[in-house]
Structure formats: C-alpha cells, structure tokens
C-alpha positions in Angstrom: 0.0 0.0 0.0 1.3 3.5 -0.8 0.1 6.8 0.6 1.0 10.3 -0.6 1.7 12.6 2.3 2.0 16.3 1.2 4.3 18.2 3.5 3.5 21.4 1.6 5.5 24.2 0.0 7.5 26.2 2.5 7.1 23.5 5.2 3.5 24.5 5.5 0.4 22.7 6.7 2.3 20.6 9.3 3.2 21.7 12.8 6.9 22.4 13.1 9.0 22.6 16.2 12.6 23.2 17.1 14.4 20.0 18.2 17.4 19.7 20.5 19.6 20.0 17.5 20.8 23.4 16.4 19.0 25.0 13.5 16.7 22.1 12.9 13.0 21.6 12.3 10.8 18.5 12.5 7.9 17.7 10.1 4.8 15.7 10.8 5.3 12.0 11.3 4.8 9.2 8.8 2.9 6.2 10.2 2.6 2.5 9.2 0.4 -0.3 10.4 1.1 -2.1 13.6 3.0 -4.8 11.9 2.5 -7.5 9.3 -1.1 -7.7 8.2 -3.3 -8.1 5.2 -2.5 -4.5 4.4 1.2 -5.3 4.0 1.2 -6.9 0.6 4.2 -9.2 0.1 5.3 -8.5 3.7 6.1 -4.9 3.0 4.5 -1.4 3.2 5.5 1.8 1.5 4.8 5.5 2.2 5.7 8.4 0.0 6.2 11.9 1.2 6.4 15.0 -0.9 7.2 18.6 0.1 9.2 21.7 -0.7 11.8 23.4 1.4 12.1 27.2 0.9 15.3 29.2 0.7 16.5 30.0 4.1 15.6 26.5 5.4 17.3 25.3 8.6 20.4 23.2 8.3 18.5 20.0 9.2 14.9 19.0 8.7 13.7 15.8 10.4 11.0 13.5 9.1 9.7 11.2 11.9 8.8 7.7 10.9 6.7 5.6 13.3 8.2 2.1 12.9 6.1 -0.8 14.2 7.5 -4.1 15.6 8.4 -7.0 13.4 10.3 -4.9 10.8 13.2 -6.8 9.1 14.5 -4.0 6.8 14.0 -0.2 6.5 14.6 1.2 3.0 14.6 4.9 2.0 14.8 6.4 -1.5 14.6 10.1 -2.3 14.7 12.5 -5.2 14.6 16.2 -5.5 14.2 18.8 -8.3 17.2 20.6 -9.6 15.8 23.6 -11.5 18.0 25.9 -13.6 19.3 28.9 -11.7 20.9 32.2 -12.8 24.6 32.4 -13.1 26.2 32.9 -9.7 23.2 31.5 -7.8 23.4 28.2 -6.0 21.1 25.4 -7.0 19.6 22.6 -5.0 21.6 20.1 -3.0 19.9 17.8 -0.4 21.8 15.5 1.9 20.2 12.6 3.8 20.8 10.3 6.7 18.8 8.6 9.5 18.5 8.4 13.3 16.8 5.5 15.1 14.4 5.3 17.9 17.0 6.6 20.4 16.5 10.1 19.0 18.3 12.9 17.3 19.9 14.6 20.3 23.4 16.1 19.5 26.0 13.5 20.5 23.3 11.0 21.3 23.2 7.3 20.5 20.5 7.5 17.8 22.8 7.9 14.8 22.4 5.1 12.2 24.0 6.6 9.1 24.6 9.4 6.7 25.3 9.5 3.0 25.2 13.2 2.4 24.4 13.7 -1.3 26.3 10.6 -2.4 23.4 8.2 -2.7 19.7 8.3 -3.6 18.7 5.4 -1.5 19.8 3.2 1.5 18.6 0.3 3.6 19.3 -0.9 7.1 19.0 -4.5 8.4 20.4 -6.3 11.4 22.9 -8.1 9.3 23.8 -5.5 6.7 23.3 -1.9 5.6 24.2 0.4 2.7 27.7 1.8 3.0 27.6 4.9 5.2 24.9 3.3 7.4 25.2 1.1 10.6 23.8 -2.4 10.5 21.6 -3.4 13.5 18.1 -4.3 14.4 15.2 -2.1 13.2 13.6 -1.6 16.5 10.1 -0.2 17.0 9.7 3.5 17.8 10.1 6.9 16.2 12.9 7.0 13.7 13.9 10.2 12.0 15.0 10.7 8.4 17.5 13.6 8.5 17.4 16.0 5.5 20.2 18.5 5.1 19.3 21.2 2.6 22.9 22.1 1.8 21.9 24.7 -0.7 18.4 25.7 -1.9 17.6 27.4 -5.3 15.4 30.5 -5.4 12.5 28.3 -6.6 12.7 26.1 -3.5 13.7 22.5 -3.1 10.9 20.1 -4.0 11.6 16.6 -2.7 10.0 13.1 -2.7 10.9 10.5 -0.1 9.7 6.9 -0.3 10.0 4.7 2.8 9.5 0.9 2.6 9.3 -1.4 5.6 9.8 -5.1 5.1 8.5 -7.4 7.8 10.0 -10.7 8.8 12.6 -12.3 11.1 15.6 -10.1 11.6 19.0 -11.4 10.5 21.8 -12.0 12.9 23.7 -8.9 14.0 27.4 -9.5 13.3 29.9 -8.3 15.9 32.3 -5.8 14.2 36.0 -6.5 14.0 38.5 -3.7 13.7 42.1 -3.3 12.4 44.9 -3.6 15.1 46.4 -0.4 16.5 49.9 -1.5 15.6 51.8 -2.9 12.7 55.3 -4.3 12.4 57.5 -1.2 12.5 61.2 -0.4 12.3 61.4 1.0 15.8 62.1 4.7 15.9 62.0 5.7 12.3 60.4 7.9 9.7 57.0 6.6 8.7 54.9 7.8 5.7 51.2 8.2 5.9 48.0 9.7 4.4 45.4 10.7 7.0 42.5 12.0 4.9 40.9 9.4 2.5 37.4 8.5 1.4 35.9 5.2 0.3 32.5 4.2 -0.8 31.4 4.4 2.8 30.9 8.1 2.2 31.3 10.0 -1.1 34.3 8.1 -2.4 34.2 5.5 -5.1 36.9 3.1 -4.0 36.6 0.0 -1.8 38.8 -0.3 1.3 40.7 -3.0 -0.5 41.4 -0.7 -3.5 42.6 2.1 -1.1 44.9 -0.2 0.8 46.5 -1.5 -2.4 47.0 2.1 -3.6 48.5 3.0 -0.2 51.0 0.2 -0.4 51.9 1.1 -4.0 52.5 4.8 -2.8 55.0 3.6 -0.2 52.8 4.4 2.8 53.2 2.9 6.2 49.9 4.1 7.7 46.6 5.6 6.6 43.6 7.1 8.5 40.0 6.5 7.4 38.0 9.7 7.3 34.5 9.3 6.0 32.1 12.2 6.0 30.0 12.2 9.2 29.9 8.5 9.7 31.9 5.8 11.3 30.3 3.0 9.3 33.6 2.1 7.6 35.4 1.2 10.8 34.2 -2.4 10.8 35.3 -2.9 7.2 39.1 -2.3 7.3 40.4 -5.2 9.4 41.1 -7.4 6.4 43.2 -4.7 4.8 45.6 -4.1 7.6 48.9 -6.0 7.8 52.4 -6.0 9.2 53.3 -3.5 6.4 50.3 -1.1 6.8 48.8 0.5 10.0 45.2 1.5 9.5 43.9 4.1 11.9 40.2 4.9 12.2 38.5 8.3 12.2 35.9 10.6 10.6 35.8 13.8 8.6 33.4 15.8 10.7 31.8 17.9 8.0 30.0 20.9 9.4 28.5 23.9 7.7 31.5 26.0 8.9 34.4 23.8 8.0 35.7 20.2 8.1 37.8 18.6 10.8 39.5 15.2 10.6 39.2 13.1 13.8 42.5 11.3 13.4 43.0 7.9 15.0 39.9 7.6 17.2 38.9 4.5 19.1 37.0 2.0 16.9 33.3 2.7 16.6 33.6 6.4 17.6 31.0 8.7 16.1 31.5 12.5 16.3 28.5 14.7 15.7 28.7 17.4 13.1 25.3 19.2 13.4 26.4 22.7 14.6 27.9 25.9 13.3 30.6 28.2 14.8 27.9 30.5 16.2 26.5 27.6 18.2 29.6 27.4 20.4 29.6 23.6 20.4 32.8 22.7 18.6 34.9 22.7 21.8 32.7 19.9 23.2 33.2 17.7 20.2 36.9 18.5 19.9 37.2 17.2 23.5 35.2 14.1 22.5 37.7 13.4 19.7 40.5 13.5 22.2 38.7 11.5 24.8 38.3 8.8 22.1 42.1 8.8 21.6 42.1 11.0 18.4 43.7 14.2 17.2 41.8 17.3 16.1 42.9 18.3 12.6 41.1 21.1 10.8 41.1 20.1 7.1 41.7 22.3 4.1 41.0 25.4 6.2 40.9 27.8 3.2 39.1 25.6 0.7 36.6 27.5 -1.4 33.7 25.0 -1.5 30.5 26.0 0.3 30.9 25.1 4.0 34.5 24.1 3.6 36.2 27.2 4.9 37.3 26.8 8.6 35.4 29.1 10.9 35.9 27.6 14.4 39.4 29.1 15.1 42.4 27.0 15.9 42.4 27.0 19.7 41.3 23.3 19.7 43.6 22.1 16.9 46.3 19.5 17.5 47.6 19.7 13.9 46.5 21.7 10.8 46.1 20.1 7.4 47.9 22.8 5.4 48.3 20.9 2.1 45.3 19.0 0.8 45.5 17.1 -2.5 46.9 18.7 -5.6 48.6 22.0 -4.6 46.4 24.9 -5.3 46.1 28.6 -4.3 44.0 27.8 -1.2 46.9 25.6 0.0 49.2 28.5 -0.5 46.9 30.6 1.6 46.7 27.9 4.3 50.5 27.7 4.4 50.9 31.4 4.8 48.2 31.5 7.5 49.9 28.7 9.4 53.2 30.5 9.2 51.5 33.5 10.7 50.5 31.3 13.6 54.1 30.3 14.1 55.1 34.0 14.2 52.4 34.7 16.8 53.6 31.8 18.9 57.2 33.1 19.1 56.1 36.7 19.5 54.1 35.8 22.6 57.0 33.7 23.9 54.6 30.8 23.9 55.9 27.2 24.0 52.7 26.1 22.3 52.5 25.9 18.6 50.4 23.9 16.1 52.2 21.6 13.7 51.2 21.2 10.0 50.5 18.2 7.9 49.3 17.2 4.5 47.0 14.6 3.0 45.6 13.5 -0.3 41.8 13.7 0.4 41.5 11.1 -2.4 38.0 10.1 -3.3 38.1 8.3 -6.7 40.2 7.7 -9.8 42.3 9.5 -10.8 42.9 11.0 -7.3 46.3 9.7 -6.2 46.5 8.2 -2.7 49.6 9.5 -0.8 49.9 12.7 -2.7 50.9 14.5 -0.6 51.9 12.4 2.4 53.1 13.2 5.9 56.4 11.7 7.0 56.5 11.3 10.8 59.3 10.4 13.1 57.7 8.0 15.5 59.0 5.5 18.1 57.2 2.7 16.3 54.4 2.0 13.8 51.5 2.2 16.3 48.5 4.5 16.5 49.8 6.2 19.7 53.4 6.7 18.4 52.3 8.1 15.1 49.9 10.5 16.8 52.6 11.6 19.3 55.0 12.3 16.4 52.3 14.4 14.6 51.3 16.3 17.6 55.0 17.1 18.5 55.6 18.4 14.9 58.3 15.8 14.2 57.2 15.6 10.6 57.4 16.9 7.1 55.1 16.8 4.1 56.3 15.4 0.7 54.5 15.1 -2.6 55.4 11.4 -2.9 57.5 8.6 -1.4 60.3 9.4 -3.9 61.2 12.5 -2.0 63.1 12.3 1.3 64.8 14.9 3.3 66.7 15.6 6.5 66.5 19.0 8.1 68.7 20.0 11.1 70.1 23.0 12.9 73.5 22.9 14.7 74.9 25.4 17.2 78.5 26.6 17.5 79.2 24.2 20.4 77.7 21.2 18.7 74.2 21.6 19.9 71.7 19.8 17.6 68.0 20.0 16.8 65.8 18.4 14.2 62.3 19.0 12.8 59.8 20.0 15.6 62.6 20.6 18.2 64.3 23.6 19.7 68.0 24.4 19.4 69.1 25.5 22.8 71.6 28.3 22.1 72.2 31.9 23.1 70.7 34.6 20.8 74.0 35.6 19.3 75.5 32.1 18.9 76.1 31.0 15.3 73.6 28.4 13.9 74.0 26.3 10.8 70.8 25.1 9.1 71.2 22.2 6.8 68.8 20.5 4.4 69.7 17.2 2.7 67.2 16.0 0.0 66.7 13.3 -2.6 64.0 13.0 -5.2 63.4 16.7 -5.9 64.8 17.4 -9.4 65.2 21.0 -10.3 63.4 22.1 -7.1 64.4 25.3 -5.3 65.0 25.2 -1.5 63.7 28.1 0.6 64.4 28.7 4.3 61.5 30.5 5.9 61.7 32.3 9.3 59.6 34.6 11.4 60.9 37.4 9.1 59.9 35.5 6.0 62.0 33.9 3.3 65.6 34.6 4.2 67.5 32.2 1.9 66.7 30.7 -1.5 68.9 28.2 -3.2 69.8 27.6 -6.9 67.7 24.8 -8.4 68.7 21.3 -7.4 70.3 19.2 -10.2 68.2 16.9 -12.4 69.2 14.0 -10.1 67.1 15.6 -7.4 69.7 15.2 -4.7 71.5 18.0 -2.9 72.5 19.7 0.3 71.8 23.3 1.2 73.2 25.2 4.2 72.5 28.6 5.7 74.0 30.3 8.7 72.0 32.5 11.1 71.5 33.2 14.8 68.6 32.9 17.1 68.3 36.7 17.3 67.9 36.9 13.5 65.6 33.9 13.2 63.3 32.6 15.9 62.5 29.5 13.8 63.5 28.1 10.5 61.5 25.8 8.3 62.3 24.5 4.8 60.3 24.5 1.6 61.0 22.7 -1.6 59.4 24.4 -4.6 59.0 23.3 -8.2 59.8 25.7 -11.0 57.3 28.6 -11.0 54.5 28.6 -13.5 53.9 32.3 -13.0 57.2 34.2 -12.6 55.9 36.6 -10.0 54.7 33.7 -7.7 56.6 30.8 -6.0 56.3 27.4 -7.7 54.1 24.7 -6.3 55.3 22.9 -3.2 57.2 19.6 -3.5 57.7 19.4 0.2 57.9 21.4 3.4 58.9 20.8 7.0 57.7 21.8 10.4 60.0 24.3 12.0 63.1 24.1 14.1 63.0 26.7 16.8 66.1 28.6 17.7 67.1 30.0 21.1 66.5 29.4 24.7 
C-alpha cells in the first residue's frame, strides 16, 4: 500500500517545532500499520512523502517515521528537483541520513547513518546496511530521516521520499571487527602516511581493498580512514591491515562552517557534526575526539567550496592540514596562514605551537593516494606513536615517497636540533641550518623564518639530490622551516610545493 503525504510548500500545513539539534525543524510524522497484516502486501509497506523546502531553510529537517514491531528492513529512497538557476546563484543540493528510535539529540546514540548527497537510497537491516549506514536491528519506535538542505535554489527545493518497511525475522547482528592499533614497524624511524581518505562508505568510489592497495603502492606505512559524518567504515578495514600497513580509524566531521579530521579515534567512535561556529559547540566535540584517543585536525581550512572554509578558530587544533590534494592557491593561503600562527607563537613567547601536515583527500580515480603524504618520526608503527609524532611536529610533508629529506640545525658548540625541536643556544650564537634532500629534481630550496624567506637556493640538479646550508642566529631567526618548490608557473609567484617541513625553533 502506498500513501501520498504532502508536507507542503515552504514547510506549510504541518506543525513544526525546534528540536534539541541546532538550526533544525521537525515535520509531521509518517505512520505505518502495527506490523505484518493483510494491508502489508508481500510483507512490505510503502509510504511516499512530498514537500518543498524554501530558501533560508534550517540546516536540518527531520521527518519522523513511526516504525512498528516486526520490521526486518527499512529502505529509504529520495529524489529532489534541480531547476536551472541564474549564473552565480546556488542550485539545489539535499543531503540525507537517519537516526533510530533513540532520538536525534546532539552527540546521542541514535545515529544510524549518513550518505550526504552521495546516494539516492539506502537500507538498514540487522545483518547489513548500505555503505555509510550502521547495521543493526530495526527496533520499533520513532525513527527520523534527516534531511540536510545544503543549498536551496530560489525556486525552493521540491523533494520526494519513499519509505519501505519489510517485515520478517531479523537477520543476525554481526559483531564488528577492527584493524589492530599497531603494525610491524622499524622502531624509531620515519613513517609515511595519508590521514585523509574517502571510500564508498561516504562519497568516495573506492573500496577499502582498493585504497589499501594504492596506499602500499604509494609507499605508505599508515593511513587514517575519514568518511564524511559516519563511522560506518570502521568495521570494514580489518582485512586490509597487515604488518606493512597500519590502518587508523577516524571521521571527517563535515559541518557547515568547516571540516575537521578526527584522526585515530577508538573503533566505533561517532563524532556529531550538526552545529555551526555560532552555536559554540565545537569545543565539546573536539574534546570528545581527544577522549576517544584521536587528534583534532582542521582540514583544508581555506578551501573555497561551500561550507569548507574553517570558521571555528584553531584553539582546539592539535595539527592543521595545510596541504590537501593537488597543490592549489587555497593551500598556499593555508601555508601562509599557518606561518603567521608560528610567528604569533614566538612573538608571545609561547611554547605552544600547532604543527602542520598534508593529506591527499583522495576520493576516486584518478585521485592519487599518498599525494601528498606526511612523513613522521615515531617510536614505532603504532597509533599512539604516530599521533605523538604528529602532535609534536616531528614531521614533514612530501608530494610522494620518492622525495626524502633531513633538516637540522646545529649550534656553534655542537648543539643539535631536528624538525619539531628547539635548538638551545644563546641569541648571538652561530647556527648552521642544513637540508639534505633526494627525489626533488630542479626544485628550489627556501628557508622561511619569522621574518619571511631569508634564503633561496639555486635549483637542485636533475638528479634531485642535494644539500643546502644557511647560517644565522637565534636573534635573527626565531625559527627556520624548509620548503622545496617546483619551478614557478607564474614568474611573480613561487612554484608549487614539492615538500615542506615543520620548524626548528632557535634560542632558549
């Protein structure tokens, strides 16, 4: 049986009320029978809901669904109109997900999946679910389909949602298995990783097996899963881990005011994303990431896509993703912004600074995995050791595994410091900064300080190997970091990055 339920243009005709979630509204509920009956032909029932969301809609609109007992599978399909809009005007984009009978409270236990705009339908059963969704029993009670009107055209966003319940004995719920938190490392060594990747468990197109194969081919030692607003992939990576590849689990928390990678959280951790900077809730969820053993990493902070630009400030950041995918102008802005933070930290005489990292953000072919990659000095190939190296800034970012470098600063009395460390010397003591590099043909080396770029080398030879030294003092340079740049495409601008390091700080 199928019923049409008109939710009306402009959310009209139905009572609306604000939920516990920020900037959200709830529509009138959809009801089914009380279980299998003569009304449920072929052991299933279907309801169809239509409506229109106006411009200026709240971030989230909830459609309650009264689920009776005896349901084996819940299936949801949706469509929406995409009318033509004038140039420079956003069109329609409607995300979707679902919460079960435990409710939609922020940070609550009701979350059962999210696919954003990547899918037009999904199902949930005890034994299986569409990628992006969490398998488990379809228990009776009020479920809520979550609609996220990402952008709405001037004509409004007309949608149609079809809900089908299939009755029968539920399948067996499978206990999830997760990848181990350590791999066979080389002791204290430099390990290469890519901490921002997407599979078909959100809006990517690759399977975990395909990503793991590409990671190994790229010379990576570790990766971090980071699906948009869902932890559904966590239980599907165990088979891809091995002695040669550490797989950490996380989430890309995709809010309307920027994205943050929860890096290396405990298996099964879900971090809510339904808030904006004005709601003053991010601190709570940053603390939840850390409580789950993860790092807080603002992603592509100056990206130009709608909702991608970081608006929460960096007070909660453990690391900043400065380089995301192919090097573009927004990465150049992010690099400059991060360098400004370094200047502020030394100007305030603060011992606290935020390291930088880079990730591929690969979604599908031809996006390369491990380009760029973060190379971390860690005590071993474990989740905790990699995180500790990242948080301490003992790392550099390279465009591929063919590029390796060593960056050090040495004082006049033999004092020594490496990336992420402080060289303990007097302000006037001589300091020699040294960069050794391989795999960077015709790249130019730049040494950047709190004053700016103070030394630029001649291009490296075609072999890509070379050593560059520069002498300074702690009075002249409070820190030094290294950049490797390709040949400039526009003569008035620096060339794209091939690699960069976190700083070495100079002085007591």
